C-alpha positions as CSV (number, residue, x, y, z in Angstrom):
1,M,42.6,-5.3,-13.0
2,P,45.8,-6.3,-11.5
3,L,48.8,-4.0,-12.0
4,Y,50.7,-6.7,-13.9
5,Q,48.0,-6.8,-16.7
6,R,49.0,-5.3,-20.0
7,T,47.3,-2.1,-21.2
8,Y,44.4,-2.3,-23.5
9,S,45.8,-3.4,-26.8
10,W,43.0,-4.6,-29.1
11,M,43.3,-3.2,-32.6
12,E,40.8,-3.1,-35.4
13,K,41.3,-6.8,-36.3
14,Q,40.2,-8.0,-32.8
15,L,37.4,-5.4,-32.6
16,A,36.1,-6.4,-36.0
17,Q,36.1,-10.1,-35.1
18,L,34.1,-9.4,-31.9
19,W,31.7,-7.2,-33.7
20,D,31.1,-9.8,-36.4
21,D,30.5,-12.4,-33.7
22,I,27.9,-10.1,-32.1
23,L,26.1,-9.4,-35.4
24,E,26.0,-13.1,-36.2
25,Q,24.4,-13.9,-32.8
26,A,22.0,-11.0,-33.2
27,E,20.9,-12.3,-36.6
28,L,20.4,-15.8,-35.2
29,V,18.3,-14.5,-32.3
30,E,16.3,-12.3,-34.7
31,S,15.5,-15.2,-37.0
32,G,14.4,-17.4,-34.0
33,D,17.2,-19.8,-34.4
34,K,17.7,-21.7,-31.2
35,R,21.4,-22.3,-31.9
36,S,22.3,-18.8,-31.0
37,T,25.2,-19.6,-28.7
38,H,28.7,-18.3,-28.8
39,F,31.8,-19.0,-26.8
40,L,33.2,-15.5,-26.0
41,G,36.4,-16.8,-24.5
42,S,37.5,-17.6,-21.0
43,V,37.6,-15.1,-18.2
44,V,39.9,-16.1,-15.3
45,L,39.4,-14.4,-11.9
46,A,41.4,-14.6,-8.8
47,P,40.4,-13.4,-5.3
48,S,41.6,-9.9,-4.5
49,P,43.9,-9.4,-1.6
50,Q,41.4,-6.6,-0.6
51,N,38.6,-9.2,-0.3
52,E,36.0,-8.6,2.4
53,P,33.5,-11.1,3.7
54,T,30.6,-8.8,2.9
55,F,31.9,-7.5,-0.4
56,P,33.9,-10.1,-2.3
57,R,36.4,-8.6,-4.8
58,W,38.0,-10.4,-7.8
59,L,40.9,-9.6,-10.0
60,V,40.7,-10.3,-13.7
61,V,43.6,-12.5,-14.6
62,D,42.6,-13.2,-18.2
63,G,39.8,-11.7,-20.4
64,Q,40.3,-8.1,-19.6
65,Q,40.4,-7.0,-23.3
66,R,37.0,-8.6,-24.0
67,L,35.5,-7.3,-20.8
68,T,36.7,-3.8,-21.4
69,T,35.6,-3.8,-25.0
70,L,32.1,-5.1,-24.2
71,S,31.8,-2.6,-21.3
72,L,32.6,0.3,-23.5
73,A,30.2,-0.9,-26.2
74,L,27.4,-1.2,-23.6
75,A,28.1,2.2,-22.2
76,L,28.0,3.8,-25.7
77,A,24.7,2.0,-26.4
78,A,23.2,3.2,-23.2
79,I,24.3,6.8,-23.9
80,R,22.9,6.5,-27.5
81,D,19.6,5.2,-26.2
82,H,19.4,7.8,-23.5
83,I,19.8,10.7,-25.9
84,A,17.9,9.3,-28.9
85,D,14.7,11.2,-28.3
86,S,16.2,14.5,-27.2
87,E,19.3,14.6,-29.4
88,P,18.8,12.3,-32.4
89,D,21.8,13.8,-34.3
90,E,24.1,13.1,-31.4
91,A,22.7,9.6,-31.0
92,E,23.5,9.0,-34.6
93,R,27.1,10.1,-34.0
94,V,27.4,7.5,-31.3
95,D,26.3,4.9,-33.8
96,E,28.9,6.1,-36.2
97,I,31.6,5.6,-33.5
98,T,30.6,2.0,-33.0
């Protein structure tokens, strides 16, 4: 993220809206509905000044709140799934967080 980006500022309202959208899409997929599409919002990228020909780098200009939130949700889900068999109580605690 570029240094000029604001810090993470989503509050419960924005998180709840994103979660509602995710649940709605999950229900459509589960029901077999072919209309399960959703516009998550735009993500604007710009080439990084540290770009290399063999390893392109990009700066997130817009969309960092959504990307950060989804990344955290995916990381928590991966942790939950990884410990589900060996530590079911801890996996349940992760579900309570989300």
